[in-house]
C-alpha positions as CSV (number, residue, x, y, z in Angstrom):
1,M,0.0,0.0,0.0
2,K,1.3,3.5,-0.9
3,T,1.5,6.2,1.7
4,D,2.5,9.8,1.5
5,R,3.8,10.0,5.0
6,I,7.4,11.0,5.5
7,N,9.3,8.6,7.7
8,V,12.5,9.7,9.3
9,R,14.9,7.1,10.8
10,H,18.5,6.6,11.6
11,S,20.7,5.8,8.5
12,E,21.9,2.3,8.0
13,A,24.7,0.9,5.8
14,R,22.1,-0.3,3.2
15,D,21.1,3.4,2.7
16,A,24.4,4.5,1.2
17,Q,23.2,4.4,-2.4
18,G,19.9,6.2,-1.6
19,I,21.9,8.9,0.2
20,K,24.2,9.2,-2.8
21,Q,21.2,9.7,-5.0
22,V,20.1,12.6,-2.8
23,Y,23.5,14.3,-3.3
24,Q,23.6,13.8,-7.0
25,C,20.6,16.2,-7.3
26,K,21.7,19.6,-8.5
27,N,20.1,21.5,-5.6
28,A,21.6,19.2,-3.1
29,Y,25.2,19.4,-4.2
30,S,24.9,23.1,-5.2
31,N,23.6,24.1,-1.7
32,T,26.0,21.9,0.4
33,L,29.7,21.4,0.3
34,Q,29.3,18.2,-1.7
35,L,30.6,17.9,-5.2
36,P,28.7,16.8,-8.3
37,F,29.0,13.1,-9.3
38,P,29.2,11.6,-5.8
39,D,31.1,8.4,-5.4
40,G,29.0,5.4,-4.1
41,A,32.0,3.9,-2.4
42,V,32.7,7.1,-0.5
43,W,29.0,7.2,0.7
44,E,29.2,3.5,1.8
45,S,32.3,4.3,3.8
46,R,30.8,7.4,5.4
47,I,27.6,5.5,6.4
48,T,29.3,2.4,7.7
49,N,31.9,4.2,9.7
50,I,29.9,6.9,11.6
51,P,31.7,8.1,14.8
52,D,29.7,8.0,18.0
53,N,29.2,11.8,18.1
54,I,27.6,11.9,14.7
55,Y,24.0,11.1,13.9
56,S,22.7,10.5,10.4
57,F,19.1,10.4,9.4
58,V,17.2,9.6,6.2
59,A,13.8,10.7,5.2
60,E,11.8,8.2,3.3
61,L,8.6,8.6,1.2
62,N,6.9,5.6,-0.3
63,D,10.1,3.5,0.5
64,E,12.4,5.9,-1.4
65,I,15.1,7.9,0.4
66,V,14.3,11.5,-0.4
67,G,16.5,13.4,2.2
68,N,19.5,13.1,4.5
69,L,20.6,15.0,7.6
70,G,24.0,14.6,9.2
71,F,24.3,16.0,12.8
72,E,27.5,16.3,14.7
73,V,27.7,16.8,18.5
74,F,30.9,18.5,19.3
75,V,33.3,16.5,21.4
76,N,35.5,19.3,22.7
77,S,34.8,19.5,26.5
78,R,34.0,23.3,26.2
79,R,31.7,22.8,23.2
80,R,29.8,19.6,24.3
81,H,26.6,21.7,24.6
82,A,26.5,22.4,20.9
83,G,26.2,20.6,17.6
84,S,26.2,21.4,13.9
85,F,24.3,19.8,11.0
86,G,23.8,19.8,7.2
87,M,21.2,18.2,5.0
88,G,20.1,17.6,1.5
89,V,16.7,16.8,-0.1
90,K,16.1,15.4,-3.6
91,D,15.2,18.2,-6.0
92,E,11.8,16.8,-6.8
93,Y,10.8,16.6,-3.1
94,Q,11.8,20.1,-2.1
95,N,9.0,22.1,-0.5
96,K,7.1,19.0,0.4
97,G,7.9,18.8,4.1
98,V,11.0,16.6,3.9
99,G,13.3,19.2,5.4
100,S,10.8,20.0,8.2
101,A,10.6,16.3,9.0
102,L,14.3,15.9,9.2
103,M,14.7,19.1,11.3
104,S,12.0,18.1,13.7
105,S,13.7,14.7,14.3
106,M,17.1,16.3,14.9
107,I,15.7,18.9,17.2
108,E,13.8,16.3,19.2
109,L,17.0,14.3,19.7
110,A,19.1,17.4,20.5
111,D,16.7,19.0,22.9
112,N,15.1,16.1,24.7
113,W,17.8,13.4,24.7
114,L,21.2,14.9,24.2
115,N,20.6,18.1,26.3
116,L,22.2,20.4,23.8
117,R,21.8,24.1,24.2
118,R,23.1,25.3,20.8
119,L,22.6,24.1,17.3
120,E,24.6,25.7,14.5
121,L,24.7,25.7,10.7
122,T,26.0,27.5,7.7
123,V,23.8,28.2,4.7
124,F,24.6,29.9,1.4
125,V,23.2,33.4,1.4
126,D,21.2,32.8,-1.8
127,N,19.5,29.7,-0.5
128,E,16.3,31.4,0.5
129,P,14.1,28.3,0.9
130,A,16.6,26.8,3.4
131,I,17.0,30.1,5.3
132,A,13.2,30.3,5.6
133,L,13.1,26.7,6.9
134,Y,15.7,27.3,9.5
135,K,14.0,30.5,10.7
136,K,10.8,28.5,11.0
137,F,12.6,26.3,13.6
138,G,14.0,29.2,15.6
139,F,17.4,29.7,13.9
140,V,18.7,33.2,13.6
141,I,21.5,34.7,11.5
142,E,24.5,35.5,13.6
143,G,27.0,36.5,10.9
144,E,28.2,36.2,7.4
145,S,31.4,34.9,5.8
146,K,32.2,36.4,2.5
147,D,33.5,34.0,-0.3
148,Y,33.2,31.0,2.0
149,A,33.1,28.4,-0.7
150,F,33.6,27.9,-4.4
151,R,30.5,26.8,-6.3
152,N,29.9,26.6,-10.0
153,G,32.8,28.8,-11.0
154,Q,32.4,31.5,-8.4
155,F,32.9,32.2,-4.7
156,V,29.7,32.3,-2.6
157,S,29.1,33.7,0.9
158,V,27.3,32.0,3.8
159,Y,25.3,32.9,6.8
160,H,26.1,31.4,10.1
161,M,22.9,30.6,11.9
162,A,22.2,29.2,15.3
163,R,19.3,28.2,17.6
164,L,19.5,28.3,21.4
165,N,17.4,25.9,23.4
166,S,16.2,27.8,26.4
């Protein structure tokens, strides 16, 4: 039976090819620090060798992996109250609730199970849909880094955003 419910779960080794497919989408690799033409073996290694302080989620819709979120809890003793994340959603599933489902799952874990106070991210300044999503979840822009990364032949700036759990 088909369902249109987004299911978010922890990534497993068998998900490597599905996650690779997320990051071979133009919006996913253009709006993250991934490169075009992702290597399946690299994704298999990443997913099978996840350190204890990193959490990886996939979003599924009708048994297809449509999004991925990687979340790192900092291990430095003075930064253990904080974490950082990045995510990608398949192009054809953008603006369909996938990012919100991934964000909700991460924030539930961070706030209610890991006792984190601060969540951080970087986002390209021209990625307006992502910025709107992050603001919806309480993230605010704290600063900007000019020419932060090289993308499609030019340098692009990022915003640094954060959310404090009070």
